[in-house]
N, C-alpha and C positions, 0 to 999 in steps of 0.2 A: 345765482345772483344776477339781476338784470342790469346792463350798462347802457347808458343813453349817450346820444350826441345830437346836436342840433346845428344846422349851418344854413347859409343862404347862397344860392347858387346865381351867377350872372348869366348862365347859359339857359336855354329853354329846355328844362327837364320834361321832354315830350312824353306822351303816352307810348309812342313807338319805342323810345328808349327804355322806358320802364318794363315793357313787354319783352324787349330783347334780353334785359337783365334776368328777369324771373323765369323765362321760358324753359330752362334746362332743368328746373326742379320738379320733382314728382308731386308735390303738394303745395298749392298756394292758392290765395284768394285776393284778387284785386277789386276793390270796391271803388267805383268811379262816381263821384259826386260833383263833378265839375260842371255838369249842366243842371241847372235847377229850374224847376216848374212846380209852383204851389209848395215849396218847401225851402226851408233855410239851408244854405250851404254850410256843412260843417267841416269840409276839407275838399281838396280836389281829388286825391286818391288816398286810400288806406290800403296797405298791402300786408298780408301775412305770409311769410314764406318758411316752408319746412314744418314739421310738426315735433314739438318738444314733448308734448303730452296730449292725449286725446281721448275721447270717449265716444262710442258708436252704438250704444244701446241706451234707451231712455229708461231711467229709473229716477223717481222724485229726488231720493235722497243723494244718489250719485251725482245728478245733475247739480243740485244745490251745492254740494260739497265741492265739486270741480270748479264752479264759478267763485266759490268762497276762497279756495286755495289760490286761484289765479288773482283775485282782488288783493289778497294778503301780499302776494309777490309784485303787485303793481303791473300786472300782465293783462293784455286784452285777450278775450275768449272770441275766437271766430267760430261761426256756427252755420250749419245747414238744417233744415227741418223738411222731411219729405211729406207729402200728403198722407201716406199711410200711418203716420203717427196719430191720425184721427182715431184710429182703432184702440189706442191706448186709453184714449179719454172717453170714449163712448162705446156701447156694445155694436160695433161694426165690423165688417169684413170686407175683402176684395176678391172679386172673382178672378182677377188675373194677377200674375206676379210681375214685378217690374224687371224687364228684360235687361236694364243697366245695372240692376243690383245695388243701387245707392244704399249705404246704410240708412237705417230709419232716421237717425240723427248723426250729426257729426259736430262735437264741440271740440276745438283744438287750441291749444296755445302754440303760437309759432316760434320758430327758433329766431326769427328776426321780424320786428314790426317796423313799418316805414309809413309815416304820415307826411303828405305833401299839400301845402296850402300856399297858393301863388308861387313864390320862389323860396319859401322856407321849408327845409327838409329836417324832419325828425327821425331819428333811427334808434329803436331800442334793440339791443341784442340780449336774448334771453338764454343763449347756450355758451356763453363764455368768449365768444368772438369779439374782438375789438370793434366798436361800431364805426371807428375811422377806417377800418379795412373795407367794411362794407360800403362806406361813402366812397372811398377811392374806386372800388369795383364798379358802382354805379357810373360815376363820371367817366370812367375808362370804357364802359360798354359802347360798343360800336353797333349802329342800327344797320341791318342787313339791306342791301339795296332792294328795292321794291321789284319783285318778280313782275313780269307781264301777264296780264289776264287774271281772271278770278278762277276759284275753284269751279269745277264742272261736275256736279252731282246732281242726279235727277231725283227729286223727292215728289212722291204722288199722295193725294189724300186718301186716307184709309176709308172714307165714305164718299161716294160720289153724291151729287145733288139729290138723285132720287132715294138712295139709301138714307141720307140725311134727313130728308122730309119725312120718311116713313118712321124714323126714330123720334122726331119732333112730334109727330101725331100722338105717340104714345104719351110723351111728357105733357102735351097739352091736355090730354085726357085726364091726367093726375090733377092738373090746374082747374080744369072745369069741375072736377069732383070735390075740389076743396082740400086735396091732400097737402098741396104746397101751393105758394103764391107766385114763387119766382124760383129758378133754377139755372145754374151755369152748366150748360152742356158742351163737352169737348170732344175733339177727335185729333188725331196727329197726321201730319204728312210724315212719310217715312222713305228712307233711301238707304242704299249702301255705296260707299266709296270713300276714299281718303280726302280730307281736307287738312288745312294748316288752321288749327283753332286759334293760334295767337294772331295771324294775319287776318283771319275771318273776323274776329273780335274788333280789331283795330279798323277794318273797313266798315263794319257795322256801325260802330260809334261815329264814324265820319258821316255815314249816310243817315243815320237814325239816332242821334245823341239822346240819351235819357237820363233822368235824375237819379235812377237806382240801378244802374247797369253794373255788370261785374263779369269778370273772367275767373273762372274756378276750376282748378284742376285737383282731381283725387286720384292719383295714379293714371289709370287708362281712360277714366271718364272726365269729360269736360262739360262745363255749363257755359255757354256763350249767350249772355243775357242782356237785353236792351229794355229793361222793365221800367215803365213810367209810374209804378204804383208802390206806395209805401204800405206795408202791413200795420205795424206799430212802432212807435218810437217813445222812449221814456227820457226825460231830463228831469232830475231831482225827483219830485213826487208827482210831476205831470205826465200823463201819457196820452198820446194822440194816436188816432187811426184816419187814414184817408182813402176810404173806398172809392174806386173808380167804377161808374156805371153810366154808360152813355158815350158812344163813339160815333164820329162821323168823318168822312174824307175831308182832306184839304181842297180848296178851290184852285183853279187854273190861274186865277188873277186875284187882286186885292178885293175887288168888288164881290166876285163869287165866294171867296173866303168868308167875307162878313155875312153873306146871306146864309151861308152853311152853319156857321156859328150861331146865328140867330135862330135857324131851324132846330139845331140841337138844343139851345137854351130853352126854347119854347115848346118842345116836344113832350106831349103828355106821355107817351110811352116811355121815354128815356127818364123822365122825371119819376115816373111810377116805379121804374127799376131801381132808381137811385134811392128814393125814400124808403123803399122796402130794406135795402141794405144798411142804410143809416139807422132805421129802427133796430135792425138786428144788431148792429155794433153797439148802439146804445145799451140795449139789453145786456149784451155780453160784458160791456165794460163795468156795468152796475154790480156785476158779481165780485168785482175786485176794488170797487171804487168807494171813496168816502160818501157818505149819504148825501145826496143833493148835489154832487159835483160833476155829474155827467152833463156835458153841454154841447150843442151843434155850433161850432164856431163858424162854419160856412156851409150852406146848402146849395147845391146846383152850381158850383163854380165852374167856368168854361175856360179850359186852359189848351194852349196850342202847342203841338209837336209838330216835327217835319212832315210827317205824313198824315196825321190825324189831328182833330179836336177831340178832347175828352171832357166829360162832366166829372168834376171831382168835389166830394164833400169832406169836411174835416169834423171829426168828433173828438172831444177831449175829456179827461176826467183827472181827479186827484186819487192817487193810489194809497190805499190803507197802509199803515206802517208794518203790518205783520205779513204783507203779501210778498211771496218769493217769485223768481223768474218762472219756476214750475207752475206756481199757481196762475200766473198770468197766461201762461201757454194753455193750461187746462181750460181756462174761461174763454179764451179767444180764438184758439186754433181749431180747425183752419179758418181762413178769413172768409167772412160772409160774401164778399165779392165773387169768390170762386166756387161757392156752394149754392146757397139759396136759402129760402125761408118757407117754413121752418127749417132750420138748418139740418137737424138730424134727419128728418124724413127726406129732404132734399138729397142729402148724402146717399141715403138708402137707394132712391131712385137712380141717381148717378151710378151707382155700382151695378144696377140692373140694366142700364141702357147703354153706357159707354163700353167700348170695345177694347180697352186698354188700361193698364195700370198707369195712373199719372206719374207715380214716382217723385222725382224732384220738381216737376212741373206742378204749378199751384201750391207748392210749399213755400219756404222762405230761406233767404240767404242774408247774413249780417254779421253784426258784432256786439259784444258787451264790454264795456270799459270796466277798469277797476273800481271805479266809484259807483257802479250799478246802473249806469245809463246805458241804453241800447237803441239800435236802429235796425229794424228788418224790413226787407222787401217783400214784394210778391213776385214769385218766380212765373213771370209771363213773358211773351215776346222773346222766346228763348230757342236756341239751337242746343239739343243735348246729343253729345257725339261720344262715342267709344272708339278710342284709336286702335286697340287691339282688334277688334271685329269689324271695324269701319262701319259702324252702324249710325245712322242720323235719325233723329226724330224732332219733329217741329210741331208741338201740340198748339192748337188754337181753340177758342170757344167764344161763346156769347151768352147773354142772359136771356132766358125764355120767360115770357109773361103771357097772360091770357090774350093780349092783343099782337102777340109775335107773329109775323109773316115768315114761314119757314124759308122761303126763297131768299128773302132779304137777310135773314139771319146767316144763311149760308155764304152770301156775298160779303157779310160783315167778317166772317171768319177768313175768306179769301184775302180781304184787304189787310188784316192783322198779319196775315202770313207773307204777304208780298215783299216787304223790306228784307225779311229773313231769307226768303227764297233767293233773292237776287244776289246776295252775297256768297251763295253757293253755286251760283249759275245754273239754277234749275229752270231752264229755258222752256221746256214743254209745258210745264205748269204755269209759267208766266202767261202764256197764250190764253190759258183757261181764265186766269185771274184777270186778264185785260179785256175780256169779253164783256159787253154789256150785260 
């Protein structure tokens, strides 16, 4: 039986304090919605600590039953979906295995749920512990004194510029032949060494706050995520998707910033990429939507983040009454912004050309409430870390179309990696990124 408590604090319940509180647990997910761009703030933080019940293999019946049981018990379901889940929905395979061995999916009910919005804190205990005890433990948690210096782990790109250009020539030939119109091509920066995932996440959110960031631990594996992108969100019968396609760096001053924003807003290339994915999302949503309800609420919206400007569009629909969470995943996953158009052919070429298994990268992390609402991010702008083997991966990618310039696409990938590399002190790679 779940027990609940709600209270208001007069102290600043900072992210650092929350991170210190959860850090000794082997399983937790902290979702950070305190920084909002192009999305409504639903909370500052939603945290699931421990695992009371979980499911790590995708089966339609088991997933739907798991969610239904949690709903009956008024419990939140926390979830991750890996990119290889696509193989369950289509006749697809992967050339490489995920070296981090993330489970294909992970649905879990936490032992304790914590929701923080402004200074209001709500605690739900699902394992019999008095929520008041959890409250006192949070308030008594001491934030460790900040250590000097950053982590120093060198991560290098798995493809150098020439190798990347060679790969893109193959992709562009597929586009020229009409096999695909657009494809998201990715590669990782990789390295070995020990980092402090909690401190790294804290630093990353200071440097690069993002509306769908999270810190996720599953035993030895960590996801340190600063994602700006929502995959799908459902409130009542309304479902929305907000694909990002179009990136440009920030200016050194306000005037340059405006010039760059206008350049992004008026770029035929970026608009072309964005509208292709919007059309793909509209088509995917139509599979589970009420007839005539799919709508493009915003096209080519320009939103500003600390390091980049992004082009974000919003597509919505009304979901049919008979549609389950599994139906929605089958229709929409993986997200079009990380695959391409047509989606299935793009995923086949991704498998042929990419030299790694994406694993959790370009998958999704989020939550499902007991009333059936949910919000799922796109796992990008992320550090994936295995504490046991001291392995680090920072995958990056960009959308390739017929007018793509391979050299500029490589530079865009370096730009996306820059903030992530800086928090692990990857100095030698910074030199390459800072080159013109």
